[in-house]
Each structure stands twice: as C-alpha cells, then as structure tokens.
All heavy atoms as a GROMACS GRO file, in nm:
protein
  609
    1MET      N    1   0.085  -0.119  -0.002
    1MET     CA    2  -0.002  -0.001  -0.003
    1MET      C    3   0.088   0.123  -0.001
    1MET      O    4   0.188   0.131   0.072
    1MET     CB    5  -0.093   0.000   0.121
    1MET     CG    6  -0.177   0.123   0.137
    1MET     SD    7  -0.280   0.119   0.284
    1MET     CE    8  -0.440   0.105   0.207
    2ASN      N    9   0.051   0.220  -0.082
    2ASN     CA   10   0.123   0.348  -0.089
    2ASN      C   11   0.115   0.416   0.050
    2ASN      O   12   0.006   0.436   0.104
    2ASN     CB   13   0.054   0.432  -0.196
    2ASN     CG   14   0.119   0.568  -0.208
    2ASN    OD1   15   0.176   0.623  -0.119
    2ASN    ND2   16   0.108   0.620  -0.328
    3PRO      N   17   0.226   0.454   0.110
    3PRO     CA   18   0.227   0.516   0.242
    3PRO      C   19   0.140   0.642   0.247
    3PRO      O   20   0.075   0.671   0.347
    3PRO     CB   21   0.374   0.551   0.266
    3PRO     CG   22   0.450   0.456   0.182
    3PRO     CD   23   0.367   0.431   0.062
    4ALA      N   24   0.135   0.720   0.137
    4ALA     CA   25   0.051   0.840   0.138
    4ALA      C   26  -0.097   0.804   0.148
    4ALA      O   27  -0.172   0.870   0.222
    4ALA     CB   28   0.073   0.922   0.011
    5ASN      N   29  -0.136   0.697   0.081
    5ASN     CA   30  -0.273   0.650   0.097
    5ASN      C   31  -0.304   0.600   0.235
    5ASN      O   32  -0.413   0.622   0.286
    5ASN     CB   33  -0.302   0.534  -0.008
    5ASN     CG   34  -0.309   0.587  -0.148
    5ASN    OD1   35  -0.324   0.703  -0.170
    5ASN    ND2   36  -0.293   0.499  -0.242
    6PHE      N   37  -0.208   0.532   0.295
    6PHE     CA   38  -0.223   0.484   0.431
    6PHE      C   39  -0.249   0.602   0.527
    6PHE      O   40  -0.340   0.598   0.608
    6PHE     CB   41  -0.103   0.403   0.477
    6PHE     CG   42  -0.108   0.363   0.625
    6PHE    CD1   43  -0.188   0.254   0.658
    6PHE    CD2   44  -0.042   0.434   0.718
    6PHE    CE1   45  -0.198   0.219   0.790
    6PHE    CE2   46  -0.051   0.398   0.852
    6PHE     CZ   47  -0.128   0.288   0.890
    7PHE      N   48  -0.172   0.709   0.514
    7PHE     CA   49  -0.184   0.822   0.604
    7PHE      C   50  -0.321   0.893   0.578
    7PHE      O   51  -0.382   0.942   0.674
    7PHE     CB   52  -0.072   0.917   0.591
    7PHE     CG   53   0.056   0.861   0.656
    7PHE    CD1   54   0.168   0.837   0.578
    7PHE    CD2   55   0.061   0.837   0.789
    7PHE    CE1   56   0.281   0.782   0.632
    7PHE    CE2   57   0.180   0.785   0.848
    7PHE     CZ   58   0.290   0.762   0.766
    8LYS      N   59  -0.360   0.896   0.453
    8LYS     CA   60  -0.489   0.956   0.421
    8LYS      C   61  -0.601   0.878   0.488
    8LYS      O   62  -0.694   0.939   0.549
    8LYS     CB   63  -0.510   0.965   0.270
    8LYS     CG   64  -0.640   1.029   0.230
    8LYS     CD   65  -0.656   1.034   0.078
    8LYS     CE   66  -0.788   1.091   0.039
    8LYS     NZ   67  -0.805   1.102  -0.108
    9ILE      N   68  -0.601   0.746   0.474
    9ILE     CA   69  -0.701   0.661   0.537
    9ILE      C   70  -0.697   0.677   0.687
    9ILE      O   71  -0.803   0.684   0.752
    9ILE     CB   72  -0.684   0.515   0.492
    9ILE    CG1   73  -0.715   0.499   0.346
    9ILE    CG2   74  -0.768   0.420   0.576
    9ILE    CD1   75  -0.679   0.368   0.288
   10LYS      N   76  -0.578   0.682   0.745
   10LYS     CA   77  -0.564   0.701   0.893
   10LYS      C   78  -0.628   0.830   0.936
   10LYS      O   79  -0.700   0.833   1.037
   10LYS     CB   80  -0.417   0.697   0.927
   10LYS     CG   81  -0.386   0.729   1.073
   10LYS     CD   82  -0.415   0.614   1.159
   10LYS     CE   83  -0.355   0.634   1.298
   10LYS     NZ   84  -0.452   0.680   1.397
   11LEU      N   85  -0.605   0.938   0.865
   11LEU     CA   86  -0.666   1.068   0.901
   11LEU      C   87  -0.818   1.061   0.892
   11LEU      O   88  -0.889   1.112   0.980
   11LEU     CB   89  -0.611   1.179   0.817
   11LEU     CG   90  -0.468   1.221   0.843
   11LEU    CD1   91  -0.417   1.318   0.733
   11LEU    CD2   92  -0.450   1.280   0.977
   12LEU      N   93  -0.866   0.998   0.787
   12LEU     CA   94  -1.014   0.986   0.767
   12LEU      C   95  -1.074   0.897   0.873
   12LEU      O   96  -1.177   0.923   0.931
   12LEU     CB   97  -1.047   0.931   0.629
   12LEU     CG   98  -1.014   1.025   0.513
   12LEU    CD1   99  -1.029   0.953   0.380
   12LEU    CD2  100  -1.108   1.150   0.516
   13TRP      N  101  -1.000   0.790   0.912
   13TRP     CA  102  -1.051   0.699   1.017
   13TRP      C  103  -1.052   0.769   1.152
   13TRP      O  104  -1.148   0.759   1.228
   13TRP     CB  105  -0.964   0.574   1.024
   13TRP     CG  106  -1.004   0.488   1.139
   13TRP    CD1  107  -0.936   0.467   1.256
   13TRP    CD2  108  -1.123   0.403   1.146
   13TRP    NE1  109  -1.010   0.377   1.338
   13TRP    CE2  110  -1.121   0.344   1.272
   13TRP    CE3  111  -1.231   0.380   1.062
   13TRP    CZ2  112  -1.223   0.251   1.314
   13TRP    CZ3  113  -1.327   0.294   1.101
   13TRP    CH2  114  -1.327   0.233   1.225
   14ASP      N  115  -0.951   0.848   1.180
   14ASP     CA  116  -0.950   0.924   1.309
   14ASP      C  117  -1.066   1.020   1.316
   14ASP      O  118  -1.131   1.031   1.418
   14ASP     CB  119  -0.816   1.001   1.319
   14ASP     CG  120  -0.696   0.910   1.344
   14ASP    OD1  121  -0.718   0.792   1.379
   14ASP    OD2  122  -0.581   0.958   1.325
   15LYS      N  123  -1.097   1.088   1.210
   15LYS     CA  124  -1.214   1.180   1.205
   15LYS      C  125  -1.343   1.099   1.224
   15LYS      O  126  -1.431   1.138   1.296
   15LYS     CB  127  -1.219   1.255   1.071
   15LYS     CG  128  -1.329   1.359   1.068
   15LYS     CD  129  -1.338   1.427   0.935
   15LYS     CE  130  -1.249   1.549   0.932
   15LYS     NZ  131  -1.268   1.628   0.810
   16PHE      N  132  -1.351   0.981   1.155
   16PHE     CA  133  -1.470   0.896   1.164
   16PHE      C  134  -1.492   0.854   1.312
   16PHE      O  135  -1.604   0.856   1.362
   16PHE     CB  136  -1.455   0.777   1.078
   16PHE     CG  137  -1.567   0.679   1.077
   16PHE    CD1  138  -1.677   0.699   0.994
   16PHE    CD2  139  -1.563   0.568   1.162
   16PHE    CE1  140  -1.782   0.610   0.996
   16PHE    CE2  141  -1.669   0.482   1.162
   16PHE     CZ  142  -1.780   0.502   1.082
   17THR      N  143  -1.385   0.813   1.378
   17THR     CA  144  -1.397   0.766   1.517
   17THR      C  145  -1.438   0.878   1.616
   17THR      O  146  -1.506   0.852   1.713
   17THR     CB  147  -1.272   0.699   1.569
   17THR    OG1  148  -1.162   0.784   1.563
   17THR    CG2  149  -1.237   0.574   1.486
   18VAL      N  150  -1.399   1.002   1.586
   18VAL     CA  151  -1.442   1.114   1.664
   18VAL      C  152  -1.590   1.137   1.644
   18VAL      O  153  -1.667   1.159   1.741
   18VAL     CB  154  -1.361   1.245   1.631
   18VAL    CG1  155  -1.427   1.366   1.689
   18VAL    CG2  156  -1.219   1.232   1.682
   19ASN      N  157  -1.636   1.126   1.521
   19ASN     CA  158  -1.776   1.146   1.488
   19ASN      C  159  -1.868   1.033   1.535
   19ASN      O  160  -1.989   1.054   1.560
   19ASN     CB  161  -1.798   1.165   1.336
   19ASN     CG  162  -1.734   1.300   1.290
   19ASN    OD1  163  -1.723   1.394   1.368
   19ASN    ND2  164  -1.697   1.305   1.165
   20HIS      N  165  -1.812   0.912   1.539
   20HIS     CA  166  -1.890   0.792   1.573
   20HIS      C  167  -1.815   0.707   1.677
   20HIS      O  168  -1.770   0.595   1.643
   20HIS     CB  169  -1.918   0.712   1.448
   20HIS     CG  170  -1.976   0.790   1.334
   20HIS    ND1  171  -2.105   0.836   1.333
   20HIS    CD2  172  -1.914   0.841   1.224
   20HIS    CE1  173  -2.129   0.907   1.223
   20HIS    NE2  174  -2.015   0.910   1.154
   21PRO      N  175  -1.800   0.753   1.799
   21PRO     CA  176  -1.713   0.684   1.894
   21PRO      C  177  -1.762   0.544   1.936
   21PRO      O  178  -1.680   0.458   1.973
   21PRO     CB  179  -1.713   0.777   2.016
   21PRO     CG  180  -1.833   0.862   2.004
   21PRO     CD  181  -1.859   0.874   1.854
   22LYS      N  182  -1.890   0.514   1.922
   22LYS     CA  183  -1.939   0.380   1.958
   22LYS      C  184  -1.900   0.273   1.858
   22LYS      O  185  -1.887   0.156   1.892
   22LYS     CB  186  -2.091   0.382   1.975
   22LYS     CG  187  -2.137   0.463   2.095
   22LYS     CD  188  -2.288   0.458   2.107
   22LYS     CE  189  -2.340   0.540   2.222
   22LYS     NZ  190  -2.485   0.537   2.227
   23PHE      N  191  -1.880   0.312   1.730
   23PHE     CA  192  -1.854   0.214   1.629
   23PHE      C  193  -1.725   0.140   1.646
   23PHE      O  194  -1.717   0.018   1.638
   23PHE     CB  195  -1.869   0.271   1.490
   23PHE     CG  196  -1.867   0.170   1.380
   23PHE    CD1  197  -1.978   0.086   1.364
   23PHE    CD2  198  -1.763   0.158   1.295
   23PHE    CE1  199  -1.977  -0.011   1.263
   23PHE    CE2  200  -1.758   0.062   1.195
   23PHE     CZ  201  -1.866  -0.023   1.180
   24PRO      N  202  -1.613   0.212   1.674
   24PRO     CA  203  -1.485   0.141   1.695
   24PRO      C  204  -1.494   0.051   1.818
   24PRO      O  205  -1.436  -0.062   1.815
   24PRO     CB  206  -1.384   0.251   1.716
   24PRO     CG  207  -1.440   0.370   1.652
   24PRO     CD  208  -1.590   0.358   1.663
   25ARG      N  209  -1.568   0.087   1.919
   25ARG     CA  210  -1.584   0.001   2.036
   25ARG      C  211  -1.667  -0.124   2.000
   25ARG      O  212  -1.634  -0.238   2.045
   25ARG     CB  213  -1.651   0.076   2.152
   25ARG     CG  214  -1.559   0.180   2.214
   25ARG     CD  215  -1.611   0.233   2.342
   25ARG     NE  216  -1.738   0.308   2.330
   25ARG     CZ  217  -1.748   0.440   2.331
   25ARG    NH1  218  -1.636   0.516   2.340
   25ARG    NH2  219  -1.864   0.497   2.314
   26PHE      N  220  -1.761  -0.109   1.912
   26PHE     CA  221  -1.838  -0.223   1.863
   26PHE      C  222  -1.746  -0.318   1.786
   26PHE      O  223  -1.748  -0.442   1.807
   26PHE     CB  224  -1.953  -0.181   1.772
   26PHE     CG  225  -2.013  -0.294   1.691
   26PHE    CD1  226  -2.104  -0.381   1.752
   26PHE    CD2  227  -1.980  -0.311   1.562
   26PHE    CE1  228  -2.155  -0.488   1.680
   26PHE    CE2  229  -2.035  -0.417   1.488
   26PHE     CZ  230  -2.124  -0.503   1.550
   27LEU      N  231  -1.662  -0.264   1.698
   27LEU     CA  232  -1.570  -0.346   1.622
   27LEU      C  233  -1.471  -0.422   1.713
   27LEU      O  234  -1.440  -0.540   1.692
   27LEU     CB  235  -1.488  -0.263   1.522
   27LEU     CG  236  -1.571  -0.205   1.405
   27LEU    CD1  237  -1.484  -0.117   1.319
   27LEU    CD2  238  -1.637  -0.315   1.324
   28GLN      N  239  -1.424  -0.355   1.819
   28GLN     CA  240  -1.334  -0.418   1.915
   28GLN      C  241  -1.409  -0.532   1.987
   28GLN      O  242  -1.352  -0.642   2.007
   28GLN     CB  243  -1.282  -0.318   2.020
   28GLN     CG  244  -1.182  -0.222   1.960
   28GLN     CD  245  -1.141  -0.113   2.058
   28GLN    OE1  246  -1.215  -0.083   2.152
   28GLN    NE2  247  -1.031  -0.046   2.029
   29ALA      N  248  -1.529  -0.508   2.028
   29ALA     CA  249  -1.606  -0.614   2.094
   29ALA      C  250  -1.635  -0.730   2.000
   29ALA      O  251  -1.620  -0.848   2.042
   29ALA     CB  252  -1.739  -0.558   2.145
   30ALA      N  253  -1.664  -0.700   1.874
   30ALA     CA  254  -1.686  -0.807   1.779
   30ALA      C  255  -1.560  -0.888   1.757
   30ALA      O  256  -1.566  -1.010   1.742
   30ALA     CB  257  -1.734  -0.748   1.644
   31ALA      N  258  -1.446  -0.823   1.751
   31ALA     CA  259  -1.320  -0.890   1.727
   31ALA      C  260  -1.285  -0.985   1.845
   31ALA      O  261  -1.218  -1.086   1.829
   31ALA     CB  262  -1.204  -0.792   1.711
   32GLN      N  263  -1.334  -0.950   1.969
   32GLN     CA  264  -1.304  -1.030   2.085
   32GLN      C  265  -1.415  -1.131   2.111
   32GLN      O  266  -1.410  -1.205   2.210
   32GLN     CB  267  -1.287  -0.940   2.206
   32GLN     CG  268  -1.162  -0.853   2.191
   32GLN     CD  269  -1.150  -0.750   2.301
   32GLN    OE1  270  -1.238  -0.737   2.388
   32GLN    NE2  271  -1.042  -0.673   2.300
   33ALA      N  272  -1.514  -1.139   2.028
   33ALA     CA  273  -1.632  -1.218   2.054
   33ALA      C  274  -1.616  -1.369   2.026
   33ALA      O  275  -1.705  -1.444   2.049
   33ALA     CB  276  -1.753  -1.167   1.972
   34SER      N  277  -1.496  -1.408   1.985
   34SER     CA  278  -1.471  -1.550   1.957
   34SER      C  279  -1.576  -1.604   1.859
   34SER      O  280  -1.647  -1.704   1.897
   34SER     CB  281  -1.458  -1.627   2.083
   34SER     OG  282  -1.355  -1.581   2.164
   35LEU      N  283  -1.590  -1.548   1.744
   35LEU     CA  284  -1.681  -1.597   1.646
   35LEU      C  285  -1.645  -1.741   1.609
   35LEU      O  286  -1.526  -1.778   1.603
   35LEU     CB  287  -1.678  -1.509   1.520
   35LEU     CG  288  -1.727  -1.365   1.542
   35LEU    CD1  289  -1.701  -1.287   1.415
   35LEU    CD2  290  -1.872  -1.363   1.580
   36GLY      N  291  -1.745  -1.821   1.580
   36GLY     CA  292  -1.722  -1.958   1.548
   36GLY      C  293  -1.792  -1.996   1.415
   36GLY      O  294  -1.879  -1.928   1.370
   37MET      N  295  -1.756  -2.114   1.370
   37MET     CA  296  -1.814  -2.168   1.249
   37MET      C  297  -1.966  -2.182   1.275
   37MET      O  298  -2.008  -2.231   1.376
   37MET     CB  299  -1.752  -2.300   1.209
   37MET     CG  300  -1.778  -2.341   1.073
   37MET     SD  301  -1.673  -2.475   1.013
   37MET     CE  302  -1.738  -2.612   1.104
   38GLY      N  303  -2.045  -2.136   1.177
   38GLY     CA  304  -2.186  -2.143   1.188
   38GLY      C  305  -2.253  -2.024   1.249
   38GLY      O  306  -2.378  -2.008   1.238
   39ASP      N  307  -2.176  -1.930   1.311
   39ASP     CA  308  -2.227  -1.808   1.362
   39ASP      C  309  -2.279  -1.727   1.244
   39ASP      O  310  -2.227  -1.739   1.133
   39ASP     CB  311  -2.127  -1.729   1.441
   39ASP     CG  312  -2.092  -1.794   1.574
   39ASP    OD1  313  -2.157  -1.892   1.612
   39ASP    OD2  314  -1.998  -1.742   1.643
   40VAL      N  315  -2.373  -1.638   1.262
   40VAL     CA  316  -2.430  -1.551   1.163
   40VAL      C  317  -2.388  -1.410   1.183
   40VAL      O  318  -2.407  -1.359   1.295
   40VAL     CB  319  -2.582  -1.564   1.150
   40VAL    CG1  320  -2.642  -1.469   1.052
   40VAL    CG2  321  -2.623  -1.708   1.120
   41VAL      N  322  -2.337  -1.343   1.083
   41VAL     CA  323  -2.303  -1.203   1.087
   41VAL      C  324  -2.402  -1.132   0.997
   41VAL      O  325  -2.419  -1.172   0.883
   41VAL     CB  326  -2.156  -1.175   1.041
   41VAL    CG1  327  -2.128  -1.027   1.038
   41VAL    CG2  328  -2.060  -1.248   1.133
   42GLU      N  329  -2.467  -1.028   1.046
   42GLU     CA  330  -2.566  -0.956   0.972
   42GLU      C  331  -2.534  -0.807   0.965
   42GLU      O  332  -2.483  -0.752   1.062
   42GLU     CB  333  -2.701  -0.969   1.035
   42GLU     CG  334  -2.817  -0.903   0.953
   42GLU     CD  335  -2.952  -0.940   1.010
   42GLU    OE1  336  -2.987  -0.886   1.118
   42GLU    OE2  337  -3.020  -1.021   0.949
   43VAL      N  338  -2.558  -0.748   0.854
   43VAL     CA  339  -2.541  -0.603   0.831
   43VAL      C  340  -2.673  -0.548   0.782
   43VAL      O  341  -2.734  -0.605   0.691
   43VAL     CB  342  -2.428  -0.576   0.729
   43VAL    CG1  343  -2.416  -0.424   0.702
   43VAL    CG2  344  -2.296  -0.631   0.774
   44LYS      N  345  -2.713  -0.437   0.844
   44LYS     CA  346  -2.837  -0.373   0.804
   44LYS      C  347  -2.814  -0.223   0.786
   44LYS      O  348  -2.746  -0.161   0.871
   44LYS     CB  349  -2.945  -0.394   0.912
   44LYS     CG  350  -3.074  -0.330   0.883
   44LYS     CD  351  -3.174  -0.352   0.997
   44LYS     CE  352  -3.303  -0.281   0.972
   44LYS     NZ  353  -3.398  -0.296   1.084
   45ILE      N  354  -2.866  -0.167   0.682
   45ILE     CA  355  -2.856  -0.023   0.653
   45ILE      C  356  -2.994   0.031   0.651
   45ILE      O  357  -3.081  -0.019   0.579
   45ILE     CB  358  -2.783   0.003   0.522
   45ILE    CG1  359  -2.641  -0.050   0.526
   45ILE    CG2  360  -2.788   0.153   0.487
   45ILE    CD1  361  -2.570  -0.047   0.390
   46THR      N  362  -3.021   0.139   0.730
   46THR     CA  363  -3.148   0.208   0.727
   46THR      C  364  -3.122   0.344   0.669
   46THR      O  365  -3.048   0.427   0.724
   46THR     CB  366  -3.209   0.220   0.869
   46THR    OG1  367  -3.218   0.087   0.922
   46THR    CG2  368  -3.343   0.286   0.865
   47LYS      N  369  -3.186   0.373   0.556
   47LYS     CA  370  -3.172   0.503   0.487
   47LYS      C  371  -3.251   0.609   0.562
   47LYS      O  372  -3.337   0.579   0.644
   47LYS     CB  373  -3.222   0.491   0.340
   47LYS     CG  374  -3.158   0.380   0.265
   47LYS     CD  375  -3.047   0.421   0.176
   47LYS     CE  376  -3.097   0.518   0.072
   47LYS     NZ  377  -2.988   0.586   0.006
   48ALA      N  378  -3.219   0.736   0.536
   48ALA     CA  379  -3.286   0.846   0.603
   48ALA      C  380  -3.437   0.841   0.579
   48ALA      O  381  -3.516   0.882   0.667
   48ALA     CB  382  -3.230   0.978   0.558
   49ASN      N  383  -3.478   0.789   0.463
   49ASN     CA  384  -3.624   0.785   0.429
   49ASN      C  385  -3.694   0.661   0.492
   49ASN      O  386  -3.810   0.636   0.465
   49ASN     CB  387  -3.644   0.790   0.280
   49ASN     CG  388  -3.595   0.667   0.208
   49ASN    OD1  389  -3.547   0.569   0.268
   49ASN    ND2  390  -3.600   0.670   0.075
   50GLY      N  391  -3.617   0.579   0.564
   50GLY     CA  392  -3.675   0.463   0.629
   50GLY      C  393  -3.655   0.330   0.554
   50GLY      O  394  -3.680   0.223   0.607
   51ASP      N  395  -3.613   0.338   0.426
   51ASP     CA  396  -3.585   0.213   0.352
   51ASP      C  397  -3.472   0.140   0.416
   51ASP      O  398  -3.378   0.203   0.467
   51ASP     CB  399  -3.548   0.247   0.206
   51ASP     CG  400  -3.666   0.298   0.126
   51ASP    OD1  401  -3.783   0.292   0.174
   51ASP    OD2  402  -3.641   0.346   0.016
   52THR      N  403  -3.477   0.007   0.415
   52THR     CA  404  -3.367  -0.074   0.471
   52THR      C  405  -3.322  -0.179   0.371
   52THR      O  406  -3.397  -0.217   0.278
   52THR     CB  407  -3.413  -0.147   0.599
   52THR    OG1  408  -3.515  -0.237   0.568
   52THR    CG2  409  -3.458  -0.054   0.704
   53ILE      N  410  -3.195  -0.221   0.389
   53ILE     CA  411  -3.141  -0.330   0.316
   53ILE      C  412  -3.053  -0.403   0.416
   53ILE      O  413  -2.989  -0.343   0.503
   53ILE     CB  414  -3.055  -0.280   0.194
   53ILE    CG1  415  -3.006  -0.400   0.114
   53ILE    CG2  416  -2.943  -0.187   0.236
   53ILE    CD1  417  -2.939  -0.365  -0.016
   54ALA      N  418  -3.062  -0.540   0.410
   54ALA     CA  419  -2.987  -0.618   0.504
   54ALA      C  420  -2.938  -0.743   0.433
   54ALA      O  421  -2.995  -0.786   0.335
   54ALA     CB  422  -3.074  -0.658   0.620
   55SER      N  423  -2.828  -0.794   0.491
   55SER     CA  424  -2.771  -0.919   0.442
   55SER      C  425  -2.703  -0.988   0.557
   55SER      O  426  -2.667  -0.925   0.657
   55SER     CB  427  -2.669  -0.892   0.328
   55SER     OG  428  -2.626  -1.015   0.273
   56ASN      N  429  -2.689  -1.120   0.542
   56ASN     CA  430  -2.618  -1.195   0.648
   56ASN      C  431  -2.542  -1.312   0.584
   56ASN      O  432  -2.571  -1.352   0.474
   56ASN     CB  433  -2.716  -1.244   0.756
   56ASN     CG  434  -2.813  -1.346   0.706
   56ASN    OD1  435  -2.777  -1.452   0.656
   56ASN    ND2  436  -2.940  -1.309   0.721
   57ILE      N  437  -2.441  -1.354   0.660
   57ILE     CA  438  -2.363  -1.472   0.615
   57ILE      C  439  -2.346  -1.567   0.738
   57ILE      O  440  -2.339  -1.524   0.849
   57ILE     CB  441  -2.224  -1.431   0.560
   57ILE    CG1  442  -2.141  -1.355   0.670
   57ILE    CG2  443  -2.234  -1.352   0.437
   57ILE    CD1  444  -2.000  -1.338   0.631
   58ARG      N  445  -2.351  -1.690   0.707
   58ARG     CA  446  -2.320  -1.798   0.811
   58ARG      C  447  -2.171  -1.827   0.792
   58ARG      O  448  -2.127  -1.859   0.682
   58ARG     CB  449  -2.404  -1.921   0.790
   58ARG     CG  450  -2.381  -2.019   0.900
   58ARG     CD  451  -2.491  -2.132   0.893
   58ARG     NE  452  -2.625  -2.082   0.895
   58ARG     CZ  453  -2.693  -2.045   1.005
   58ARG    NH1  454  -2.638  -2.058   1.122
   58ARG    NH2  455  -2.817  -2.004   0.995
   59LEU      N  456  -2.095  -1.804   0.899
   59LEU     CA  457  -1.950  -1.816   0.887
   59LEU      C  458  -1.902  -1.957   0.864
   59LEU      O  459  -1.952  -2.053   0.922
   59LEU     CB  460  -1.884  -1.760   1.022
   59LEU     CG  461  -1.911  -1.617   1.051
   59LEU    CD1  462  -1.848  -1.574   1.184
   59LEU    CD2  463  -1.852  -1.529   0.943
   60THR      N  464  -1.802  -1.964   0.780
   60THR     CA  465  -1.739  -2.097   0.741
   60THR      C  466  -1.594  -2.092   0.804
   60THR      O  467  -1.548  -1.988   0.851
   60THR     CB  468  -1.726  -2.116   0.593
   60THR    OG1  469  -1.637  -2.016   0.540
   60THR    CG2  470  -1.859  -2.103   0.527
   61GLU      N  471  -1.533  -2.204   0.795
   61GLU     CA  472  -1.392  -2.215   0.844
   61GLU      C  473  -1.305  -2.121   0.769
   61GLU      O  474  -1.215  -2.054   0.827
   61GLU     CB  475  -1.343  -2.360   0.827
   61GLU     CG  476  -1.211  -2.385   0.890
   61GLU     CD  477  -1.173  -2.532   0.885
   61GLU    OE1  478  -1.262  -2.618   0.890
   61GLU    OE2  479  -1.049  -2.558   0.880
   62GLU      N  480  -1.326  -2.104   0.638
   62GLU     CA  481  -1.248  -2.011   0.556
   62GLU      C  482  -1.269  -1.866   0.599
   62GLU      O  483  -1.175  -1.788   0.602
   62GLU     CB  484  -1.277  -2.031   0.405
   62GLU     CG  485  -1.232  -2.160   0.350
   62GLU     CD  486  -1.332  -2.277   0.373
   62GLU    OE1  487  -1.446  -2.251   0.419
   62GLU    OE2  488  -1.293  -2.392   0.351
   63ASP      N  489  -1.392  -1.832   0.634
   63ASP     CA  490  -1.421  -1.698   0.682
   63ASP      C  491  -1.348  -1.665   0.809
   63ASP      O  492  -1.290  -1.560   0.823
   63ASP     CB  493  -1.572  -1.679   0.708
   63ASP     CG  494  -1.660  -1.700   0.589
   63ASP    OD1  495  -1.616  -1.674   0.476
   63ASP    OD2  496  -1.771  -1.749   0.604
   64LEU      N  497  -1.346  -1.764   0.898
   64LEU     CA  498  -1.273  -1.748   1.027
   64LEU      C  499  -1.124  -1.731   1.002
   64LEU      O  500  -1.061  -1.652   1.070
   64LEU     CB  501  -1.307  -1.862   1.122
   64LEU     CG  502  -1.449  -1.880   1.161
   64LEU    CD1  503  -1.470  -2.003   1.238
   64LEU    CD2  504  -1.496  -1.756   1.238
   65GLU      N  505  -1.072  -1.800   0.905
   65GLU     CA  506  -0.933  -1.792   0.872
   65GLU      C  507  -0.901  -1.651   0.822
   65GLU      O  508  -0.801  -1.583   0.860
   65GLU     CB  509  -0.889  -1.893   0.769
   65GLU     CG  510  -0.741  -1.896   0.730
   65GLU     CD  511  -0.706  -1.998   0.631
   65GLU    OE1  512  -0.787  -2.093   0.605
   65GLU    OE2  513  -0.593  -1.991   0.581
   66LEU      N  514  -0.986  -1.597   0.732
   66LEU     CA  515  -0.971  -1.462   0.683
   66LEU      C  516  -0.973  -1.361   0.798
   66LEU      O  517  -0.890  -1.271   0.805
   66LEU     CB  518  -1.082  -1.432   0.584
   66LEU     CG  519  -1.095  -1.283   0.535
   66LEU    CD1  520  -0.968  -1.239   0.460
   66LEU    CD2  521  -1.221  -1.261   0.457
   67PHE      N  522  -1.074  -1.373   0.889
   67PHE     CA  523  -1.084  -1.280   0.997
   67PHE      C  524  -0.959  -1.283   1.090
   67PHE      O  525  -0.914  -1.182   1.134
   67PHE     CB  526  -1.209  -1.308   1.081
   67PHE     CG  527  -1.336  -1.282   1.010
   67PHE    CD1  528  -1.457  -1.332   1.057
   67PHE    CD2  529  -1.346  -1.201   0.897
   67PHE    CE1  530  -1.577  -1.310   0.994
   67PHE    CE2  531  -1.462  -1.176   0.830
   67PHE     CZ  532  -1.578  -1.230   0.880
   68GLN      N  533  -0.907  -1.406   1.108
   68GLN     CA  534  -0.790  -1.417   1.190
   68GLN      C  535  -0.668  -1.346   1.125
   68GLN      O  536  -0.589  -1.281   1.192
   68GLN     CB  537  -0.757  -1.566   1.220
   68GLN     CG  538  -0.639  -1.583   1.317
   68GLN     CD  539  -0.666  -1.522   1.453
   68GLN    OE1  540  -0.770  -1.546   1.514
   68GLN    NE2  541  -0.575  -1.441   1.500
   69GLU      N  542  -0.653  -1.370   0.997
   69GLU     CA  543  -0.546  -1.301   0.921
   69GLU      C  544  -0.558  -1.151   0.930
   69GLU      O  545  -0.457  -1.078   0.948
   69GLU     CB  546  -0.539  -1.346   0.780
   69GLU     CG  547  -0.488  -1.488   0.756
   69GLU     CD  548  -0.343  -1.503   0.800
   69GLU    OE1  549  -0.260  -1.412   0.775
   69GLU    OE2  550  -0.310  -1.611   0.851
   70MET      N  551  -0.678  -1.098   0.913
   70MET     CA  552  -0.700  -0.953   0.923
   70MET      C  553  -0.669  -0.904   1.065
   70MET      O  554  -0.606  -0.799   1.082
   70MET     CB  555  -0.849  -0.921   0.882
   70MET     CG  556  -0.874  -0.947   0.737
   70MET     SD  557  -1.047  -0.938   0.693
   70MET     CE  558  -1.096  -0.779   0.745
   71LYS      N  559  -0.709  -0.981   1.162
   71LYS     CA  560  -0.685  -0.938   1.302
   71LYS      C  561  -0.533  -0.938   1.326
   71LYS      O  562  -0.484  -0.848   1.386
   71LYS     CB  563  -0.749  -1.040   1.399
   71LYS     CG  564  -0.751  -0.996   1.544
   71LYS     CD  565  -0.795  -1.108   1.637
   71LYS     CE  566  -0.938  -1.115   1.664
   71LYS     NZ  567  -0.973  -1.217   1.766
   72ASP      N  568  -0.465  -1.039   1.274
   72ASP     CA  569  -0.318  -1.045   1.296
   72ASP      C  570  -0.251  -0.928   1.227
   72ASP      O  571  -0.149  -0.874   1.277
   72ASP     CB  572  -0.263  -1.178   1.237
   72ASP     CG  573  -0.300  -1.301   1.320
   72ASP    OD1  574  -0.351  -1.284   1.432
   72ASP    OD2  575  -0.287  -1.411   1.265
   73MET      N  576  -0.298  -0.884   1.107
   73MET     CA  577  -0.241  -0.771   1.037
   73MET      C  578  -0.256  -0.643   1.120
   73MET      O  579  -0.160  -0.562   1.126
   73MET     CB  580  -0.308  -0.752   0.903
   73MET     CG  581  -0.265  -0.846   0.798
   73MET     SD  582  -0.351  -0.825   0.637
   73MET     CE  583  -0.370  -0.654   0.621
   74VAL      N  584  -0.370  -0.627   1.183
   74VAL     CA  585  -0.393  -0.508   1.263
   74VAL      C  586  -0.304  -0.506   1.389
   74VAL      O  587  -0.254  -0.401   1.432
   74VAL     CB  588  -0.543  -0.499   1.304
   74VAL    CG1  589  -0.564  -0.386   1.404
   74VAL    CG2  590  -0.628  -0.475   1.183
   75MET      N  591  -0.278  -0.625   1.443
   75MET     CA  592  -0.201  -0.634   1.568
   75MET      C  593  -0.052  -0.618   1.542
   75MET      O  594   0.026  -0.599   1.638
   75MET     CB  595  -0.227  -0.768   1.638
   75MET     CG  596  -0.372  -0.795   1.669
   75MET     SD  597  -0.438  -0.662   1.777
   75MET     CE  598  -0.385  -0.728   1.933
   76ARG      N  599  -0.005  -0.628   1.422
   76ARG     CA  600   0.140  -0.615   1.390
   76ARG      C  601   0.190  -0.478   1.402
   76ARG      O  602   0.136  -0.378   1.382
   76ARG     CB  603   0.172  -0.671   1.251
   76ARG     CG  604   0.155  -0.820   1.249
   76ARG     CD  605   0.186  -0.873   1.108
   76ARG     NE  606   0.127  -1.008   1.100
   76ARG     CZ  607   0.100  -1.064   0.986
   76ARG    NH1  608   0.113  -1.008   0.875
   76ARG    NH2  609   0.042  -1.186   0.987
   0.00000   0.00000   0.00000
C-alpha cells in the first residue's frame, strides 16, 4: 500500500472515530467475541427515508481464517 494512501485513510478513520465513537468499540467487541463456524453475521442499513437493506452470512472455516489473518495484520 502506498504510504501516502495509508496516512490519508488514517486521518479519515481518526475523524470517523471522533464522529462515531461507539462504532470502533463495537468493532473491538466483535473482534473479541470469539466468532465460530456457523455463527451468523448480519449487516443492516437504514436510509434516512426509512428504507432498509440487510444481508447476512453464516461463517465458514475459511471466513474465520480470513478474519484471523485480518486481526493479525492489525495487531502487527
């Protein structure tokens, strides 16, 4: 990754966390939740006009491997 892009993303993330302090805490709790195979992860978006869209996935062993690799990258 281009270092300039990394710093740009970092600045945007820092601003995002100031504006939405509960979301990073949610992500931390989710990362520590010990997700397992067969668990369901759901994402729901509610638009300002009330329309919603939602999707979910049932976690597989491969999904858990991906999440672990991502977690390891963040911890390095």
